[in-house]
C-alpha positions in Angstrom: 86.5 52.2 15.9 84.1 52.0 18.7 84.7 51.8 22.4 84.4 48.0 22.3 88.0 48.0 21.1 89.0 48.9 24.6 86.8 46.1 25.9 88.4 43.6 23.5 91.8 44.6 24.6 90.7 44.1 28.2 89.2 40.7 27.4 92.5 39.6 25.8 94.5 40.7 28.8 92.1 39.4 31.5 90.9 36.0 30.1 93.8 33.8 29.0 92.4 30.5 30.1 89.2 28.5 30.3 88.6 27.0 33.6 86.7 23.8 33.5 84.0 22.7 35.9 81.6 19.9 35.4 79.2 20.3 38.2 75.9 22.1 37.9 75.9 25.9 38.5 74.7 25.7 42.1 77.3 27.9 43.8 78.9 31.2 43.3 80.4 31.4 39.8 84.1 31.0 40.3 85.8 30.7 36.9 86.6 33.2 34.2 86.0 32.2 30.6 87.4 33.6 27.4 84.9 35.1 25.1 86.6 33.4 22.2 86.1 29.9 23.7 83.2 27.9 22.1 80.0 27.1 23.9 79.1 23.7 22.6 77.7 21.6 25.5 76.2 21.9 28.9 79.5 22.1 30.7 80.9 24.9 28.5 77.6 26.8 28.8 77.8 26.6 32.6 81.4 27.7 32.5 80.5 30.7 30.2 77.8 31.7 32.6 80.2 31.6 35.5 82.3 34.0 33.6 79.4 36.4 33.3 78.9 36.3 37.1 82.6 36.6 37.8 82.8 39.8 35.7 79.9 41.2 37.6 82.0 40.9 40.7 85.2 42.1 39.1 87.3 44.9 40.7 86.1 47.3 38.1 82.4 46.6 38.7 80.7 45.5 41.9 83.9 44.2 43.3 85.0 47.8 43.9 85.1 50.6 41.4 81.5 51.0 40.4 80.4 50.8 44.0 82.8 53.6 45.0 81.3 55.8 42.3 78.1 55.5 44.2 79.5 56.9 47.5 82.7 58.8 46.8 80.8 61.9 45.7 78.2 61.5 48.5 79.5 64.3 50.7 80.2 61.6 53.4 83.6 60.4 52.4 87.2 61.8 52.7 90.1 60.8 50.6 93.2 59.7 52.4 95.5 59.4 49.4 96.8 61.7 46.6 95.1 59.6 44.0 92.2 60.3 41.7 89.6 59.6 44.4 90.1 63.2 45.6 88.4 64.6 42.5 85.5 62.2 42.9 85.1 63.1 46.6 85.1 66.8 45.7 82.6 66.3 42.7 85.3 67.4 40.3 84.5 64.9 37.6 87.2 64.6 34.8 87.0 62.6 31.6 90.6 61.5 32.1 90.0 59.9 35.5 90.9 56.3 35.2 88.2 55.3 37.7 85.5 56.1 35.2 87.3 54.2 32.5 87.8 51.2 34.8 84.1 51.0 35.6 82.9 51.6 32.0 85.2 48.9 30.6 84.3 46.4 33.3 80.6 46.8 32.7 81.0 46.4 28.9 83.0 43.3 29.4 80.2 41.9 31.5 77.8 42.8 28.7 80.0 41.1 26.1 80.2 37.9 28.2 76.4 37.9 28.6 76.0 38.4 24.9 78.0 35.3 24.2 75.7 33.2 26.5 72.5 34.8 25.1 73.6 34.2 21.5 75.3 30.8 21.7 73.4 28.8 24.3 70.3 28.5 22.2 72.3 26.7 19.5 73.9 24.1 21.8 72.9 20.5 20.9 73.5 18.5 24.1 70.8 16.2 25.6 72.2 17.1 29.0 71.3 20.7 28.4 67.6 20.4 29.0 65.2 23.1 27.9 64.6 24.3 31.5 68.4 24.6 32.0 68.8 26.3 28.7 66.1 28.8 29.5 67.6 29.4 32.9 71.1 30.2 31.6 69.8 32.5 28.9 67.5 34.2 31.5 70.4 34.7 33.9 72.6 36.3 31.2 69.7 38.5 30.2 69.2 39.7 33.8 72.9 40.5 34.1 72.9 42.4 30.8 69.9 44.3 32.1 71.7 45.2 35.3 74.8 46.2 33.4 72.9 48.6 31.1 70.9 50.0 34.0 74.1 50.7 35.8 75.6 52.4 32.7 72.4 54.5 32.2 72.2 55.8 35.7 75.8 56.8 35.7 76.3 58.1 32.1 72.9 58.4 30.6 72.1 56.8 27.2 74.8 54.5 26.0 75.7 52.3 23.0 73.5 49.2 23.0 75.6 46.3 21.9 73.5 43.2 21.8 75.7 40.8 19.9 79.0 39.2 21.1 82.2 40.8 19.9 85.4 38.6 19.6 87.8 40.5 17.4 88.5 44.0 16.3 87.5 43.0 12.8 84.0 42.5 14.1 83.7 46.0 15.5 80.5 47.9 14.8 79.7 51.5 14.5 77.0 52.2 17.0 75.8 55.6 18.2 74.7 56.3 21.7 71.0 55.5 22.4 69.0 57.9 24.5 68.4 57.4 28.2 64.9 56.3 27.6 66.0 53.9 24.8 68.6 52.4 27.1 66.1 51.9 29.9 63.7 50.4 27.4 66.4 47.8 26.6 66.8 47.1 30.3 63.1 46.5 30.6 63.0 44.2 27.5 65.8 42.1 28.9 64.0 41.9 32.3 60.7 40.9 30.7 62.5 38.2 28.7 64.4 37.0 31.8 61.3 36.8 33.9 59.8 34.4 31.4 62.8 32.2 31.4 63.9 32.1 35.0 62.7 29.8 37.8 61.1 31.2 40.9 62.5 30.8 44.4 64.9 32.5 46.8 68.4 32.0 45.4 70.5 34.9 46.7 73.5 34.2 44.5 71.8 33.3 41.2 69.3 35.3 39.2 65.7 34.2 39.5 62.3 35.8 38.8 62.6 37.5 42.2 65.9 39.1 41.2 64.2 40.4 38.1 61.5 41.9 40.3 64.1 43.7 42.5 65.7 45.3 39.4 62.3 46.2 38.0 61.4 48.0 41.3 64.6 50.0 41.1 64.2 50.7 37.3 60.7 51.9 37.7 61.8 54.2 40.6 64.4 55.8 38.4 61.9 56.2 35.6 59.4 57.7 38.1 56.9 55.0 37.3 55.6 55.0 40.9 52.8 52.5 40.7 55.1 49.9 39.0 57.9 50.6 41.5 55.4 50.0 44.3 54.1 46.8 42.7 57.4 45.1 42.2 58.8 46.1 45.6 55.6 44.7 47.1 56.2 41.4 45.4 59.3 40.9 47.4 58.2 42.4 50.6 55.3 40.1 50.7 57.6 37.0 50.7 58.2 37.3 54.4 59.3 33.7 54.8 62.3 34.4 52.5 63.2 38.1 53.0 63.3 40.0 56.3 64.7 43.1 57.9 67.1 41.5 60.4 67.8 42.7 64.0 70.1 43.9 65.2 71.0 46.0 62.2 74.6 44.6 62.0 73.4 40.9 61.9 73.1 40.9 58.1 76.8 41.6 57.5 78.7 41.1 60.8 78.8 37.3 60.6 80.2 34.5 58.6 76.9 33.2 57.4 76.3 33.6 53.7 73.1 34.7 52.0 71.1 36.0 55.0 67.4 36.7 54.7 68.2 40.4 54.3 69.7 39.7 50.9 67.8 39.3 47.7 70.9 39.1 45.5 74.6 39.3 46.3 77.9 38.3 44.8 80.1 36.0 46.9 83.8 36.0 47.1 86.2 33.4 48.3 89.8 33.1 49.7 91.1 32.8 46.2 88.7 35.4 44.8 88.7 38.1 47.4 86.7 41.3 47.6 88.8 44.1 46.3 86.8 46.8 48.0 87.5 45.7 51.6 91.2 46.5 51.6 90.7 50.1 50.5 88.2 50.9 53.2 89.5 49.0 56.3 92.2 50.1 58.6 95.6 48.4 58.5 95.0 46.8 62.0 92.3 44.8 60.2 94.4 44.1 57.1 93.3 47.1 55.0 95.1 49.9 53.2 92.8 52.6 54.5 92.7 54.8 51.4 89.4 56.5 52.2 87.1 56.9 55.2 83.9 58.4 56.4 84.4 62.1 57.0 84.0 63.6 60.4 80.6 64.9 59.6 79.3 61.5 58.6 81.0 59.8 61.6 79.1 62.2 63.9 75.8 61.4 62.1 76.3 57.6 62.3 77.3 57.9 66.0 74.2 59.8 66.9 71.8 57.2 68.4 68.8 59.4 67.6 69.6 59.6 63.9 71.4 56.4 63.0 70.5 53.9 65.7 72.0 50.5 65.1 73.5 51.7 61.8 76.5 52.8 63.9 77.8 49.3 63.1 78.6 50.5 59.6 81.7 52.2 61.0 84.5 51.1 63.2 87.5 52.8 64.8 91.0 52.3 66.2 92.9 54.7 68.5 96.5 55.4 67.7 98.6 58.0 69.5 95.6 59.3 71.2 93.7 59.9 67.9 90.6 58.0 67.0 90.6 56.9 63.3 87.2 55.8 61.8 86.7 53.5 58.9 83.9 51.9 57.0 83.0 48.5 58.5 80.4 47.1 56.0 83.2 44.9 54.6 83.9 43.2 57.8 85.5 39.8 57.3 89.3 39.8 57.7 89.6 37.1 55.0 88.0 39.6 52.5 85.2 37.3 51.5 82.4 39.8 52.2 79.7 39.7 49.6 78.9 42.5 47.3 75.2 43.3 48.1 73.3 44.1 44.9 69.7 44.0 46.3 68.5 44.0 49.9 65.0 43.8 51.2 65.6 47.2 52.9 65.9 48.8 49.5 62.5 47.4 48.5 60.9 49.0 51.6 62.5 52.4 50.8 61.6 52.1 47.1 58.0 51.4 48.1 57.9 54.2 50.6 59.1 56.7 48.0 56.7 55.4 45.4 53.8 55.6 47.8 54.8 59.1 48.9 54.9 60.3 45.3 51.4 58.9 44.8 50.3 60.8 48.0 49.8 57.6 50.0 51.3 58.8 53.2 49.5 56.5 55.6 51.3 55.0 58.6 49.1 52.0 58.2 49.4 51.2 54.5 51.5 53.9 53.0 54.9 55.6 52.9 55.1 56.1 56.7 54.4 52.5 57.3 57.4 51.4 55.1 59.6 54.1 56.7 58.6 52.9 60.1 59.8 49.3 59.3 63.2 50.6 58.3 63.5 52.9 61.4 62.2 50.2 63.7 64.9 47.7 62.5 67.5 50.4 63.2 66.1 50.8 66.7 64.7 54.3 66.0 61.4 56.0 66.8 58.9 56.5 64.1 59.5 59.5 61.8 57.9 62.8 62.7 57.5 63.7 59.1 53.9 64.6 58.1 53.7 66.3 54.7 54.7 64.7 51.4 57.8 66.9 51.1 58.8 66.0 54.7 58.4 62.3 54.1 60.3 62.3 50.9 63.2 64.1 52.6 63.0 61.6 55.5 63.2 58.7 53.0 66.2 60.4 51.3 67.9 60.6 54.7 67.2 57.0 55.6 68.7 55.9 52.3 71.8 57.9 53.0 72.3 56.0 56.3 71.0 52.6 55.3 73.2 52.4 52.2 76.2 54.3 53.5 78.8 52.2 51.7 76.6 50.7 48.9 76.2 52.0 45.4 73.2 54.3 46.0 73.8 57.8 47.5 75.3 59.7 44.6 72.8 58.1 42.2 69.9 59.0 44.5 71.0 62.6 44.6 71.5 62.7 40.8 68.2 61.1 39.9 66.2 63.5 42.1 68.4 66.4 40.9 69.2 67.2 44.6 72.9 66.8 44.4 73.7 70.5 44.1 71.4 71.6 47.0 72.4 68.8 49.3 76.2 68.7 48.7 76.8 72.4 48.6 74.8 72.8 51.9 77.1 70.1 53.5 80.2 71.8 52.3 80.2 75.3 50.6 83.5 74.5 49.0 81.9 71.8 46.9 80.4 72.9 43.7 78.1 70.8 41.6 77.4 71.9 38.1 74.3 70.8 36.3 76.1 68.6 33.8 77.8 66.7 36.6 74.6 64.8 37.3 76.0 62.5 34.7 79.6 61.2 34.7 81.9 62.1 31.9 82.4 59.5 29.1 86.0 58.3 29.7 88.5 60.1 27.5 90.0 56.8 26.5 86.7 55.6 25.1 86.2 58.9 23.2 89.7 58.6 21.6 89.1 55.0 20.5 85.6 55.6 19.2 84.8 58.4 16.7 81.1 57.6 17.0 80.9 58.1 20.7 79.8 61.5 21.8 80.9 63.1 25.2 78.3 64.1 27.7 77.5 67.8 27.5 79.6 70.0 29.7 82.7 67.8 29.6 85.7 68.2 27.3 85.4 66.2 24.1 87.8 64.0 22.1 
């Protein structure tokens, strides 16, 4: 058996109904769809695509778990419970940690749903499903599959590339893990296909050509393809009528306005489909459960106006019994409908800054220091004093730490640059980062289900 068995069990448990919806997909996808239900006309194709988006925002993926994997091991978070998060915060990664299995399973379910759309929509015979719509739906599914495989790759390395839909255990395939480069190559192929199928335009809750450009900028950064990373980041930065760094810093998340110009792509939630991540982070006075929080060191950093500037808004506090308790404040809305931000224009500036620095374009007029200045100016900070390439790269790393404090970046930044050990052990000598921990362990549940799935080196096997 392969690890898709776990996915199929999850699909059976999570998707017991097909919600119908006849209107065109012009809002946030809201309805789950069973992977066993047929796609036979325009309406069922739309509903299936909604199911792909819905899974992208599930609690195991960008709705909570995968995002927390990006900042739990950042050196900036403290655990307030006795649960498994303590091991993640301490960079003590274990293959039996259910957090890893939750994220892994959720991502593969998203891939399986995307595979159904990619495979079945081309066969639909319905005059209402015009060729432009058909291409758009396939392109959106290919973009989401690309994002899912990218997220697997940066977390676990090369993974099993499953490109056909799976409905039953009898359909299971024996698939070995691909290499990291092969996995990234599949991501690129899906993105190239998607770009040719998708419309242009600023749609912050649906994939378009521009969403593809954002993921390509990030993918090329991870692959150290600096010129391409710069090129695709520039495509978005140049669209100033649609994407802007907003002032004050908090204005892009502390409001009830959806899809601000800061956002390139986000996942929206509603009163009946709330954001799972908010409750864990917010204090009970704001309706949260307060299971983890920024540690004292990070609170001090965010409260330092010379370092953080307006990014202090990313944390909030309450005082109880004379003690001040700090919490993450990115997920701000008390009705838990905060979006999950996947791509923001700030990331494009910082990707371009890093890519330019790596190409030795350090200019304050048209190089890395220019992009860094835009980010710091928006945060109400003076220009960076960095001069050399090494100083500028470190300054960019530090800006990313603050800018994306509670988004899925910090750990992956430290892992891709192989700086996790140096940075985290300097912050806390009690933290030990072993070389193999730059990749997460393949979940033990998956290894037990799948005899063809190999563990990552350094972790216990099956």
